KOLKE-950869 format. One record per atom (N, C-alpha, C): x negated, y negated, z; residue in one letter. Coordinates in nm, 3 decimals, decimal comma. Each point is the difference from the previous one (the first is absolute). Layout:
# KOLKE-950869
        X        Y        Z  rest
        X        Y        Z     a
...
//
This chain:
# KOLKE-950869
        X        Y        Z  rest
  -14,086  -12,038   15,154     c
    0,008   -0,134   -0,055     c
   -0,138   -0,066   -0,007     c
   -0,106    0,075   -0,012     q
   -0,131   -0,062   -0,010     q
   -0,039   -0,036   -0,143     q
    0,057    0,066   -0,099     e
   -0,038   -0,027   -0,138     e
    0,110   -0,075   -0,073     e
   -0,037   -0,106   -0,074     p
    0,102   -0,072   -0,076     p
    0,051    0,086   -0,115     p
    0,123   -0,021   -0,035     c
    0,061    0,076   -0,108     c
    0,008   -0,091   -0,122     c
   -0,063    0,040   -0,108     m
   -0,006   -0,083   -0,119     m
    0,128    0,004   -0,084     m
    0,075    0,106    0,006     r
    0,123    0,012   -0,078     r
    0,116    0,019    0,096     r
    0,069   -0,109    0,025     a
    0,106    0,001    0,101     a
    0,107    0,105   -0,025     a
    0,035    0,022   -0,126     n
    0,108    0,095   -0,027     n
   -0,042    0,145    0,021     n
   -0,127    0,027    0,018     r
   -0,046    0,137    0,022     r
   -0,049    0,024    0,143     r
    0,016   -0,098    0,083     c
   -0,050    0,011    0,136     c
    0,113    0,036    0,096     c
   -0,025    0,093    0,089     p
    0,102    0,032    0,100     p
    0,012   -0,116    0,100     p
    0,116   -0,009    0,059     a
    0,021   -0,103    0,102     a
   -0,089    0,031    0,119     a
   -0,092   -0,088    0,029     r
   -0,094    0,023    0,109     r
    0,008   -0,108    0,107     r
    0,088   -0,090   -0,017     c
    0,008   -0,112    0,092     c
    0,141   -0,005    0,059     c
    0,023    0,068    0,109     p
    0,135    0,010    0,056     p
    0,040   -0,121    0,085     p
   -0,011   -0,119   -0,056     c
    0,037   -0,121    0,075     c
    0,148    0,005    0,038     c
    0,030   -0,042    0,121     q
    0,136    0,001    0,052     q
    0,049   -0,144    0,022     q
    0,128   -0,014    0,026     n
    0,062   -0,127    0,041     n
   -0,032   -0,117   -0,093     n
   -0,004    0,029   -0,129     g
   -0,023   -0,106   -0,098     g
   -0,146   -0,032   -0,026     g
   -0,090    0,082    0,055     g
   -0,143   -0,022   -0,024     g
   -0,034    0,025   -0,146     g
   -0,102   -0,068   -0,049     i
   -0,042    0,011   -0,140     i
   -0,139    0,062   -0,005     i
   -0,014    0,101   -0,083     c
   -0,128    0,068   -0,013     c
   -0,098   -0,091   -0,075     c
   -0,115   -0,022    0,060     q
   -0,102   -0,085   -0,059     q
   -0,110    0,084   -0,067     q
    0,023    0,129   -0,011     g
   -0,101    0,089   -0,059     g
   -0,088    0,059    0,108     g
   -0,060    0,111   -0,033     r
   -0,090    0,071    0,092     r
    0,064    0,027    0,136     r
    0,130    0,016    0,002     g
    0,068    0,037    0,124     g
    0,020   -0,112    0,098     g
   -0,017   -0,123   -0,042     v
    0,016   -0,115    0,089     v
    0,137   -0,063   -0,024     v
    0,076   -0,016    0,108     c
    0,132   -0,060   -0,008     c
   -0,005   -0,145    0,045     c
    0,070   -0,086   -0,074     l
    0,021   -0,138    0,042     l
    0,138   -0,003    0,064     l
    0,003   -0,016    0,130     c
    0,126    0,006    0,074     c
    0,072   -0,135   -0,004     c
    0,134    0,004   -0,003     p
    0,075   -0,126    0,006     p
   -0,005   -0,057    0,142     p
    0,035   -0,127    0,015     p
    0,002   -0,059    0,134     p
    0,085    0,083    0,096     p
   -0,053    0,019    0,120     g
    0,070    0,077    0,103     g
   -0,047    0,143    0,012     g
   -0,084    0,044   -0,094     w
   -0,048    0,138   -0,001     w
   -0,152    0,005   -0,008     w
   -0,056    0,108    0,051     m
   -0,144    0,021   -0,003     m
   -0,031    0,149   -0,002     m
   -0,126    0,035   -0,005     g
   -0,041    0,139   -0,002     g
   -0,039    0,044   -0,140     g
   -0,062    0,116   -0,008     a
   -0,052    0,051   -0,127     a
    0,107    0,012   -0,108     a
    0,121    0,041    0,039     v
    0,107    0,016   -0,099     v
    0,124   -0,081    0,039     v
   -0,021   -0,105    0,079     c
    0,106   -0,096    0,037     c
    0,113    0,064    0,081     c
   -0,034    0,085    0,094     t
    0,102    0,064    0,082     t
    0,008   -0,056    0,142     t
   -0,088   -0,093    0,033     e
   -0,003   -0,055    0,135     e
    0,054   -0,143    0,000     e
    0,100   -0,027    0,086     r
    0,052   -0,136    0,015     r
   -0,105   -0,083    0,073     r
    0,007   -0,130   -0,018     c
   -0,091   -0,088    0,074     c
    0,024    0,018    0,150     c
   -0,107   -0,004    0,079     p
    0,018    0,008    0,144     p
    0,064   -0,128    0,052     p
    0,059    0,005    0,118     p
    0,062   -0,121    0,056     p
   -0,099   -0,116    0,003     p
    0,048   -0,117   -0,041     g
   -0,084   -0,118    0,001     g
   -0,079   -0,023   -0,127     g
    0,015    0,088   -0,099     r
   -0,071   -0,015   -0,128     r
    0,101    0,003   -0,113     r
   -0,036   -0,063   -0,114     y
    0,089    0,002   -0,116     y
   -0,080   -0,026   -0,127     y
    0,068    0,013   -0,113     g
   -0,058   -0,032   -0,130     g
   -0,075    0,115   -0,066     g
   -0,070   -0,033   -0,108     t
   -0,077    0,099   -0,074     t
   -0,109    0,056    0,090     t
   -0,006    0,132    0,008     n
   -0,095    0,070    0,088     n
    0,013   -0,042    0,146     n
    0,112   -0,059    0,035     c
    0,027   -0,042    0,138     c
   -0,110   -0,092    0,051     c
   -0,057   -0,080   -0,090     a
   -0,116   -0,083    0,032     a
    0,034   -0,128    0,076     a
    0,127   -0,040    0,000     k
    0,036   -0,126    0,064     k
    0,058    0,024    0,139     k
   -0,023   -0,095    0,089     e
    0,048    0,011    0,137     e
    0,127   -0,082    0,020     e
    0,098    0,061    0,066     c
    0,125   -0,069    0,033     c
   -0,021   -0,082    0,127     c
    0,068   -0,111    0,006     l
   -0,011   -0,086    0,118     l
    0,136   -0,026    0,062     l
    0,079    0,105    0,016     c
    0,132   -0,012    0,061     c
   -0,014   -0,015    0,152     c
    0,088   -0,080    0,060     h
   -0,005   -0,025    0,144     h
    0,122    0,058    0,071     h
   -0,010    0,014    0,131     n
    0,110    0,044    0,086     n
    0,063    0,131   -0,044     n
   -0,082    0,094   -0,041     g
    0,050    0,132   -0,036     g
    0,060    0,010   -0,138     g
   -0,021   -0,103   -0,084     g
    0,052    0,004   -0,137     g
   -0,066    0,113   -0,078     g
    0,073    0,054   -0,095     h
   -0,050    0,112   -0,081     h
   -0,037   -0,052   -0,138     h
   -0,114    0,045   -0,048     c
   -0,051   -0,047   -0,128     c
    0,045    0,090   -0,114     c
    0,049   -0,061   -0,108     d
    0,032    0,073   -0,122     d
   -0,132    0,043   -0,063     d
   -0,019    0,131   -0,020     a
   -0,128    0,053   -0,048     a
   -0,032   -0,039   -0,144     a
    0,100   -0,043   -0,076     e
   -0,025   -0,038   -0,138     e
   -0,034   -0,148   -0,015     e
    0,081   -0,087    0,061     k
   -0,015   -0,144   -0,021     k
   -0,055   -0,076    0,120     k
   -0,004    0,065    0,116     g
   -0,052   -0,066    0,119     g
    0,097   -0,092    0,070     g
    0,126    0,004   -0,038     q
    0,100   -0,085    0,064     q
    0,038    0,059    0,135     q
    0,014   -0,088    0,098     c
    0,036    0,045    0,134     c
    0,151    0,022    0,010     c
    0,036    0,107    0,066     q
    0,140    0,031    0,028     q
    0,016   -0,011    0,151     q
    0,075   -0,099    0,042     c
    0,012   -0,030    0,142     c
    0,104    0,088    0,070     c
   -0,027    0,026    0,127     d
    0,097    0,069    0,083     d
    0,116   -0,095    0,028     d
    0,117    0,054    0,038     p
    0,114   -0,086    0,034     p
   -0,040   -0,104    0,104     p
    0,045   -0,122   -0,021     g
   -0,031   -0,108    0,093     g
   -0,122   -0,082   -0,039     g
   -0,071    0,042   -0,106     y
   -0,118   -0,073   -0,045     y
    0,014   -0,039   -0,146     y
   -0,060   -0,112   -0,037     t
   -0,005   -0,043   -0,139     t
   -0,141   -0,050   -0,030     t
   -0,032   -0,018   -0,126     g
   -0,131   -0,051   -0,040     g
   -0,096    0,112   -0,034     g
   -0,125   -0,020    0,036     e
   -0,103    0,099   -0,031     e
   -0,049    0,063    0,126     e
//
């Protein structure tokens, strides 16, 4: 994926983006929120969310962060963020 392909219909698939990732050319994948890595195969680590997992979650009392939108999911007995 180092060389750009000038004729899309004659180029082999060289960008194996996964999980809804979009090929940006030259083998670079744009991953959807919640995913990261060269071909979008890695989920965001705990405490991170969004595009390229660049945003930090601020859930309290053991709340779990949604890797796509950053919404906190509370354990039983807790509400809020």
